[in-house]
ROGU-773636 format. One record per residue (C-alpha): residue number from 1; x, y, z. Coordinates in nm, 4 decimals, padded with zeros to 6 digits. Layout:
N
ATOM seq        X        Y        Z
ATOM NUM        X        Y        Z
...
//
This chain:
402
ATOM seq        X        Y        Z
ATOM   1 -02.9772  17.6560  13.2151
ATOM   2 -02.6588  17.5482  13.3879
ATOM   3 -02.4865  17.8742  13.2999
ATOM   4 -02.7886  18.0762  13.4049
ATOM   5 -02.8092  17.8945  13.7395
ATOM   6 -02.4409  17.9307  13.8149
ATOM   7 -02.4385  18.3110  13.7951
ATOM   8 -02.6821  18.3782  14.0831
ATOM   9 -02.5053  18.1155  14.2948
ATOM  10 -02.1678  18.2835  14.2477
ATOM  11 -02.3218  18.6203  14.3249
ATOM  12 -02.4716  18.4886  14.6481
ATOM  13 -02.1383  18.3405  14.7541
ATOM  14 -01.9682  18.6710  14.6709
ATOM  15 -02.2165  18.8701  14.8801
ATOM  16 -02.2064  18.6171  15.1615
ATOM  17 -01.8288  18.6590  15.1907
ATOM  18 -01.8509  19.0355  15.2337
ATOM  19 -02.1553  19.0300  15.4583
ATOM  20 -01.9934  18.7891  15.7040
ATOM  21 -01.6611  18.9718  15.7157
ATOM  22 -01.7235  19.3276  15.8292
ATOM  23 -01.4333  19.5709  15.8314
ATOM  24 -01.3680  19.7650  16.1524
ATOM  25 -01.1513  20.0597  16.2517
ATOM  26 -00.8932  19.9384  16.5037
ATOM  27 -00.6521  20.1397  16.7174
ATOM  28 -00.3342  19.9624  16.8352
ATOM  29 -00.1469  20.1037  17.1355
ATOM  30  00.2256  20.0241  17.1511
ATOM  31  00.4086  20.2095  17.4286
ATOM  32  00.6631  19.9422  17.5311
ATOM  33  00.9635  19.8700  17.3127
ATOM  34  01.1540  19.5520  17.2378
ATOM  35  00.9624  19.2372  17.1596
ATOM  36  00.6432  19.4057  17.2831
ATOM  37  00.6560  19.6426  16.9845
ATOM  38  00.7351  19.3587  16.7461
ATOM  39  00.4307  19.1635  16.8631
ATOM  40  00.2010  19.4637  16.8282
ATOM  41  00.3442  19.5183  16.4811
ATOM  42  00.2611  19.1591  16.3887
ATOM  43 -00.0915  19.1930  16.5262
ATOM  44 -00.1360  19.5108  16.3239
ATOM  45 -00.0207  19.3336  16.0084
ATOM  46 -00.2585  19.0410  16.0672
ATOM  47 -00.5593  19.2655  16.1249
ATOM  48 -00.4703  19.4797  15.8240
ATOM  49 -00.4470  19.1688  15.6058
ATOM  50 -00.7963  19.0708  15.7191
ATOM  51 -00.9325  19.3899  15.5687
ATOM  52 -00.9581  19.6055  15.8813
ATOM  53 -00.8449  19.9681  15.8960
ATOM  54 -00.5595  19.9707  16.1467
ATOM  55 -00.3712  20.2595  16.3059
ATOM  56 -00.0964  20.2233  16.5663
ATOM  57 -00.0261  20.4886  16.8289
ATOM  58  00.3453  20.4258  16.8770
ATOM  59  00.5916  20.5623  17.1289
ATOM  60  00.9248  20.6025  16.9505
ATOM  61  01.2657  20.6326  17.1116
ATOM  62  01.2223  20.3370  17.3518
ATOM  63  01.2453  20.0444  17.1093
ATOM  64  01.5514  19.9014  17.2925
ATOM  65  01.6487  19.6645  17.0109
ATOM  66  02.0202  19.7110  16.9330
ATOM  67  02.1098  19.6674  16.5696
ATOM  68  01.7510  19.7103  16.4485
ATOM  69  01.6117  20.0343  16.3121
ATOM  70  01.2468  20.1246  16.3187
ATOM  71  01.0950  20.1329  15.9712
ATOM  72  00.7630  20.2867  15.8752
ATOM  73  00.5306  20.0035  15.7622
ATOM  74  00.3750  20.0280  15.4192
ATOM  75  00.0538  19.8582  15.5285
ATOM  76 -00.1174  19.9918  15.8408
ATOM  77 -00.0943  20.3549  15.9537
ATOM  78  00.1280  20.4955  16.2297
ATOM  79  00.0749  20.7903  16.4604
ATOM  80  00.4062  20.8411  16.6420
ATOM  81  00.4897  21.0343  16.9574
ATOM  82  00.7928  21.0603  17.1807
ATOM  83  00.9120  21.2053  17.5077
ATOM  84  01.1922  21.4630  17.5027
ATOM  85  01.5470  21.3610  17.4131
ATOM  86  01.6662  21.4616  17.7609
ATOM  87  01.4150  21.2267  17.9222
ATOM  88  01.5009  20.9424  17.6831
ATOM  89  01.8679  20.9724  17.7813
ATOM  90  01.7686  20.9701  18.1493
ATOM  91  01.5478  20.6630  18.0943
ATOM  92  01.8242  20.4812  17.9072
ATOM  93  02.0691  20.5436  18.1933
ATOM  94  01.8129  20.4301  18.4518
ATOM  95  01.7455  20.1112  18.2574
ATOM  96  02.1195  20.0354  18.2368
ATOM  97  02.1497  20.0766  18.6159
ATOM  98  01.8382  19.8627  18.6696
ATOM  99  01.9836  19.5900  18.4489
ATOM 100  02.3019  19.5807  18.6554
ATOM 101  02.1047  19.5618  18.9806
ATOM 102  01.8858  19.2669  18.8869
ATOM 103  02.1839  19.0803  18.7418
ATOM 104  02.3445  19.1151  19.0843
ATOM 105  02.0274  18.9851  19.2481
ATOM 106  01.9422  19.3238  19.3950
ATOM 107  01.5958  19.3636  19.2454
ATOM 108  01.3543  19.5035  19.5016
ATOM 109  01.0192  19.6782  19.5279
ATOM 110  01.1707  20.0264  19.4998
ATOM 111  01.3180  19.9471  19.1573
ATOM 112  00.9834  19.8134  19.0394
ATOM 113  00.8133  20.1293  19.1638
ATOM 114  01.0742  20.3373  18.9788
ATOM 115  00.9819  20.1545  18.6601
ATOM 116  00.6149  20.2212  18.7225
ATOM 117  00.7016  20.5894  18.7716
ATOM 118  00.8715  20.5965  18.4328
ATOM 119  00.5668  20.4406  18.2697
ATOM 120  00.3480  20.6922  18.4502
ATOM 121  00.5591  20.9818  18.3218
ATOM 122  00.5444  20.8506  17.9653
ATOM 123  00.1683  20.8241  18.0034
ATOM 124  00.1602  21.1830  18.1283
ATOM 125  00.3472  21.2938  17.8160
ATOM 126  00.1102  21.1297  17.5709
ATOM 127 -00.2011  21.2397  17.7584
ATOM 128 -00.0866  21.5988  17.7203
ATOM 129 -00.0508  21.5656  17.3439
ATOM 130 -00.4060  21.6879  17.2934
ATOM 131 -00.3707  21.7434  16.9190
ATOM 132 -00.2834  21.3788  16.8587
ATOM 133 -00.5486  21.2431  17.0955
ATOM 134 -00.8205  21.4662  16.9566
ATOM 135 -00.7443  21.3552  16.6020
ATOM 136 -00.7690  20.9919  16.7116
ATOM 137 -01.0996  21.0586  16.8876
ATOM 138 -01.2382  21.2108  16.5686
ATOM 139 -01.1649  20.8881  16.3799
ATOM 140 -01.4122  20.6983  16.6051
ATOM 141 -01.2380  20.3634  16.6308
ATOM 142 -01.4490  20.0537  16.6938
ATOM 143 -01.2012  19.8923  16.9318
ATOM 144 -00.8571  19.9426  17.0882
ATOM 145 -00.6007  19.6645  17.1170
ATOM 146 -00.3440  19.7263  17.3918
ATOM 147 -00.0225  19.5630  17.5094
ATOM 148 -00.1063  19.4154  17.8512
ATOM 149  00.2667  19.4137  17.9410
ATOM 150  00.3202  19.0491  17.8376
ATOM 151  00.6560  18.9724  17.6799
ATOM 152  00.6093  18.9263  17.3078
ATOM 153  00.7833  18.7678  17.0185
ATOM 154  00.9950  18.9590  16.7771
ATOM 155  01.0576  18.9323  16.4050
ATOM 156  01.4059  18.8417  16.3032
ATOM 157  01.6161  18.8794  15.9941
ATOM 158  01.7443  18.5779  15.8060
ATOM 159  02.1093  18.5083  15.8723
ATOM 160  02.3654  18.7409  16.0473
ATOM 161  02.5206  18.1103  15.5981
ATOM 162  02.7554  18.1757  15.8777
ATOM 163  02.5189  18.0162  16.1297
ATOM 164  02.4486  17.7197  15.9014
ATOM 165  02.8223  17.6431  15.8813
ATOM 166  02.8506  17.6625  16.2602
ATOM 167  02.5526  17.4297  16.3066
ATOM 168  02.6900  17.1839  16.0526
ATOM 169  03.0102  17.1540  16.2564
ATOM 170  02.8190  17.0847  16.5802
ATOM 171  02.7703  16.7086  16.5616
ATOM 172  02.5754  16.6876  16.8900
ATOM 173  02.3397  16.9679  16.7952
ATOM 174  02.3354  17.3234  16.9237
ATOM 175  02.1933  17.5411  17.1995
ATOM 176  02.0283  17.8826  17.1532
ATOM 177  02.0997  18.1416  17.4225
ATOM 178  01.9075  18.4681  17.4403
ATOM 179  01.7885  18.6732  17.7351
ATOM 180  01.5285  18.8731  17.5447
ATOM 181  01.5166  19.1777  17.3211
ATOM 182  01.5667  19.4182  17.6130
ATOM 183  01.8965  19.2629  17.7292
ATOM 184  02.1321  19.2447  17.4320
ATOM 185  02.4432  19.1922  17.6427
ATOM 186  02.5391  19.1176  18.0033
ATOM 187  02.7385  19.4028  18.1610
ATOM 188  02.8753  19.1945  18.4497
ATOM 189  03.2061  19.0184  18.3834
ATOM 190  03.1508  18.7554  18.6551
ATOM 191  02.8189  18.6457  18.5018
ATOM 192  02.9721  18.6227  18.1536
ATOM 193  03.2612  18.4175  18.2920
ATOM 194  03.0309  18.1665  18.4626
ATOM 195  02.8134  18.1251  18.1530
ATOM 196  03.1096  18.1015  17.9140
ATOM 197  03.2800  17.8414  18.1356
ATOM 198  02.9596  17.6383  18.1567
ATOM 199  02.9158  17.6373  17.7781
ATOM 200  03.2782  17.5225  17.7341
ATOM 201  03.1944  17.1957  17.9153
ATOM 202  02.9173  17.1034  17.6695
ATOM 203  02.9538  16.8894  17.3586
ATOM 204  02.6945  17.0979  17.1744
ATOM 205  02.7631  17.4198  16.9884
ATOM 206  02.6198  17.7376  17.1447
ATOM 207  02.4689  18.0284  16.9486
ATOM 208  02.4529  18.3166  17.1934
ATOM 209  02.2830  18.6493  17.1286
ATOM 210  02.5354  18.8891  17.2791
ATOM 211  02.6797  19.2087  17.1331
ATOM 212  03.0343  19.1758  16.9996
ATOM 213  03.1154  19.5337  17.0901
ATOM 214  03.0403  19.4720  17.4593
ATOM 215  03.2227  19.1413  17.4968
ATOM 216  03.5146  19.1864  17.7438
ATOM 217  03.8508  19.1674  17.5665
ATOM 218  04.0078  18.9905  17.8637
ATOM 219  03.7563  18.7011  17.8424
ATOM 220  03.8358  18.4359  17.5823
ATOM 221  03.5254  18.2988  17.4144
ATOM 222  03.4780  17.9206  17.4461
ATOM 223  03.5640  17.7345  17.1257
ATOM 224  03.2123  17.5896  17.0908
ATOM 225  03.0396  17.9275  17.1345
ATOM 226  02.9402  18.1759  16.8662
ATOM 227  02.8049  18.5169  16.9648
ATOM 228  02.5919  18.7384  16.7409
ATOM 229  02.4333  19.0806  16.7835
ATOM 230  02.1044  18.9421  16.6525
ATOM 231  01.9863  18.5878  16.5840
ATOM 232  01.6871  18.4433  16.3967
ATOM 233  01.5559  18.2776  16.7127
ATOM 234  01.2384  18.1262  16.5725
ATOM 235  01.4206  17.9834  16.2707
ATOM 236  01.6956  17.8381  16.4880
ATOM 237  01.4421  17.6728  16.7186
ATOM 238  01.2852  17.5124  16.4122
ATOM 239  01.6168  17.3554  16.3086
ATOM 240  01.6259  16.9765  16.3634
ATOM 241  01.9623  17.0056  16.5414
ATOM 242  01.8308  17.2451  16.8107
ATOM 243  01.8665  17.0775  17.1509
ATOM 244  01.7954  17.3479  17.4096
ATOM 245  01.6842  17.7089  17.4554
ATOM 246  01.8473  17.9072  17.7374
ATOM 247  01.6032  18.1905  17.7899
ATOM 248  01.4962  18.4686  18.0247
ATOM 249  01.1490  18.3147  18.0300
ATOM 250  00.9706  18.5656  17.8076
ATOM 251  00.6262  18.4478  17.7023
ATOM 252  00.6921  18.4454  17.3294
ATOM 253  01.0294  18.2719  17.3578
ATOM 254  00.8521  17.9976  17.5523
ATOM 255  00.5715  17.9773  17.2967
ATOM 256  00.8299  17.9427  17.0189
ATOM 257  01.0045  17.6638  17.2095
ATOM 258  00.6710  17.4852  17.2542
ATOM 259  00.5842  17.5287  16.8869
ATOM 260  00.9132  17.3681  16.7792
ATOM 261  00.9363  17.1181  17.0665
ATOM 262  01.2618  17.2440  17.2229
ATOM 263  01.3072  17.2152  17.6046
ATOM 264  01.4359  17.5118  17.8035
ATOM 265  01.6591  17.6257  18.0869
ATOM 266  01.5167  17.9505  18.2191
ATOM 267  01.7006  18.2376  18.3885
ATOM 268  01.4134  18.4733  18.4837
ATOM 269  01.5142  18.8326  18.5428
ATOM 270  01.2058  19.0482  18.6061
ATOM 271  00.8383  19.1020  18.5265
ATOM 272  00.6285  18.7980  18.4425
ATOM 273  00.9321  18.5815  18.3640
ATOM 274  00.9394  18.4215  18.7106
ATOM 275  00.5720  18.3223  18.6814
ATOM 276  00.6284  18.1899  18.3292
ATOM 277  00.9111  17.9653  18.4456
ATOM 278  00.6980  17.8273  18.7300
ATOM 279  00.4567  17.7094  18.4585
ATOM 280  00.7462  17.5656  18.2571
ATOM 281  00.8556  17.3515  18.5506
ATOM 282  00.4960  17.2504  18.6234
ATOM 283  00.4692  17.1243  18.2644
ATOM 284  00.8071  16.9489  18.3006
ATOM 285  00.9435  17.1151  17.9860
ATOM 286  01.2473  17.2703  18.1529
ATOM 287  01.4296  17.3877  18.4666
ATOM 288  01.4682  17.7302  18.6275
ATOM 289  01.7957  17.8790  18.7514
ATOM 290  01.7969  18.2038  18.9479
ATOM 291  02.0546  18.4602  18.8397
ATOM 292  02.2297  18.4490  19.1777
ATOM 293  02.2663  18.0678  19.1407
ATOM 294  02.4318  18.0936  18.7999
ATOM 295  02.7580  17.9167  18.8759
ATOM 296  02.9393  17.7344  18.5978
ATOM 297  02.9216  17.3822  18.7438
ATOM 298  02.5532  17.4023  18.8355
ATOM 299  02.4652  17.5681  18.5037
ATOM 300  02.6464  17.2914  18.3128
ATOM 301  02.4731  17.0144  18.5109
ATOM 302  02.1329  17.1746  18.4575
ATOM 303  02.1757  17.2092  18.0811
ATOM 304  02.3029  16.8517  18.0484
ATOM 305  02.0109  16.7245  18.2570
ATOM 306  01.7498  16.8927  18.0363
ATOM 307  01.9220  16.7777  17.7163
ATOM 308  01.9898  16.4190  17.8207
ATOM 309  01.6791  16.3402  18.0278
ATOM 310  01.4204  16.2409  17.7664
ATOM 311  01.1309  16.3409  17.9932
ATOM 312  01.1828  16.7096  17.9139
ATOM 313  01.1892  16.6557  17.5386
ATOM 314  00.8873  16.4274  17.5610
ATOM 315  00.6900  16.6814  17.7640
ATOM 316  00.7588  16.9725  17.5301
ATOM 317  00.6807  16.7582  17.2234
ATOM 318  00.3430  16.6713  17.3764
ATOM 319  00.2720  17.0415  17.4238
ATOM 320  00.3860  17.1042  17.0665
ATOM 321  00.1409  16.8453  16.9376
ATOM 322 -00.1429  17.0145  17.1254
ATOM 323 -00.0368  17.3553  16.9927
ATOM 324 -00.0178  17.2361  16.6313
ATOM 325 -00.3469  17.0487  16.6466
ATOM 326 -00.5546  17.3615  16.7119
ATOM 327 -00.8278  17.3807  16.4463
ATOM 328 -00.7389  17.7398  16.3486
ATOM 329 -00.3995  17.9068  16.2943
ATOM 330 -00.3088  18.1938  16.5298
ATOM 331 -00.3775  18.4763  16.2825
ATOM 332 -00.7308  18.3473  16.2168
ATOM 333 -00.7931  18.2999  16.5886
ATOM 334 -00.6837  18.6563  16.6579
ATOM 335 -00.9010  18.8010  16.3836
ATOM 336 -01.2071  18.5907  16.4559
ATOM 337 -01.2022  18.6521  16.8331
ATOM 338 -01.1568  19.0237  16.7850
ATOM 339 -01.4415  19.0337  16.5335
ATOM 340 -01.6542  18.8180  16.7656
ATOM 341 -01.6044  19.0640  17.0549
ATOM 342 -01.6970  19.3542  16.8291
ATOM 343 -02.0051  19.1835  16.6876
ATOM 344 -02.1115  19.0820  17.0400
ATOM 345 -02.0903  19.4462  17.1484
ATOM 346 -01.8014  19.4116  17.3856
ATOM 347 -01.8138  19.0407  17.4632
ATOM 348 -01.9800  19.0775  17.8034
ATOM 349 -02.0772  18.7088  17.7883
ATOM 350 -01.7065  18.6186  17.7948
ATOM 351 -01.6304  18.8090  18.1135
ATOM 352 -01.5817  18.6060  18.4330
ATOM 353 -01.8646  18.6115  18.6845
ATOM 354 -01.6323  18.7872  18.9320
ATOM 355 -01.6809  19.1099  18.7352
ATOM 356 -02.0478  19.1058  18.8414
ATOM 357 -01.9778  19.0384  19.2082
ATOM 358 -01.9626  19.2919  19.4875
ATOM 359 -01.6196  19.3847  19.6212
ATOM 360 -01.6711  19.1844  19.9390
ATOM 361 -01.7584  18.8786  19.7307
ATOM 362 -01.4532  18.9196  19.5077
ATOM 363 -01.2277  18.9227  19.8118
ATOM 364 -01.4220  18.6310  19.9660
ATOM 365 -01.5066  18.8390  20.2713
ATOM 366 -01.8520  18.6804  20.2884
ATOM 367 -01.6901  18.3359  20.2940
ATOM 368 -01.4403  18.4451  20.5583
ATOM 369 -01.7216  18.5924  20.7665
ATOM 370 -01.9200  18.2682  20.7451
ATOM 371 -01.6184  18.0533  20.8341
ATOM 372 -01.5184  18.2849  21.1175
ATOM 373 -01.8736  18.2756  21.2541
ATOM 374 -01.8808  17.8981  21.2275
ATOM 375 -01.5484  17.8614  21.4082
ATOM 376 -01.6522  18.1055  21.6810
ATOM 377 -01.9846  17.9215  21.7166
ATOM 378 -01.8090  17.5888  21.7606
ATOM 379 -01.5685  17.7399  22.0137
ATOM 380 -01.8628  17.8926  22.2032
ATOM 381 -02.0457  17.5598  22.2152
ATOM 382 -01.7323  17.3777  22.3297
ATOM 383 -01.6760  17.6322  22.6095
ATOM 384 -02.0420  17.6033  22.7186
ATOM 385 -02.0264  17.2242  22.7213
ATOM 386 -01.6979  17.2300  22.9114
ATOM 387 -01.8366  17.4713  23.1726
ATOM 388 -02.1512  17.2574  23.2096
ATOM 389 -01.9420  16.9435  23.2556
ATOM 390 -01.7166  17.1131  23.5119
ATOM 391 -02.0208  17.2483  23.6989
ATOM 392 -02.1844  16.9032  23.7205
ATOM 393 -01.8607  16.7380  23.8328
ATOM 394 -01.8154  16.9980  24.1048
ATOM 395 -02.1807  16.9641  24.2123
ATOM 396 -02.1525  16.5864  24.2352
ATOM 397 -01.8419  16.6202  24.4491
ATOM 398 -02.0156  16.8521  24.6945
ATOM 399 -02.3114  16.6166  24.7328
ATOM 400 -02.0810  16.3278  24.8220
ATOM 401 -01.9065  16.5372  25.0883
ATOM 402 -02.2420  16.6207  25.2547
//
């Protein structure tokens, strides 16, 4: 009887597993290179591992990760497209010029609009690839996951024993320096000099992601600094000797620092990095330095302050505890929320109420109208009362004269 009863129970559990986990067809859009692509790749892997059919529409030629070659995944499917080689060369030159401008503190609205124009042109290219788009339409995907232009984390290779030996010789710990996947080196000699001089005044070792081939020959590297074309950032942050992350303020670099409990000094350059660093300072997990304030003495003082003042380490460790205590790991959260939105037919119940409001309500014009009317009403009453008071005073004066 026990054997006979166990069979149906196992069958029910087997069916229950497959009934509760429905497979969907998912389209991933990855049009931005660097860490953005790496994050979308990771998302694709997670969703594939959960049994979903995943295809990525990938723009090639703009990966912007020096030293790393794109490899076709052997899990999810890829549909690749690219702009012309002439345009890619033009875009690469523009990006190099843009990099130099914002490092000199000359970022302005026109440069941002130029970047938007490049994105618009790339969009124009893919929208005119009708054969690709029509084939994707025919596959009838259940949902599309897009990069919302948030900086993302990147996968790294294990390292470029050499680093372990360097860390072992750094008795006071070490600092990780990286300004994101899109900026592999700093083309301005004066900025490199200030940073290199600042690092030389620290007792910690410094592991700096900076291309050897672009390091100026006339600038002698500080004895406590090691540069590398590519570093395993997440692994280094998880090392018990890690003391500080010097970062551009990319979202995923900050999330990695929170996960491992490492405070930061941020040098925001463009995009959402300025906003991210405002949140870092609000949480007391680090300090922001603007690129035009990057002088050696101030940079040294700032790094020492974040390392030595225990408040920063305490704050980031508290955030790390919160992050680790989440009831579900990130891959399960991603899969479950995506499946929840699909099963709820778009997740309309999760949308903010503002989406249902009229345009004048969203911009608070009704509130402004009410407040303006109230203020004008009060002013009107005050003027009326003042005129009445003046009239009575004048009338009383005339009666006394008669």
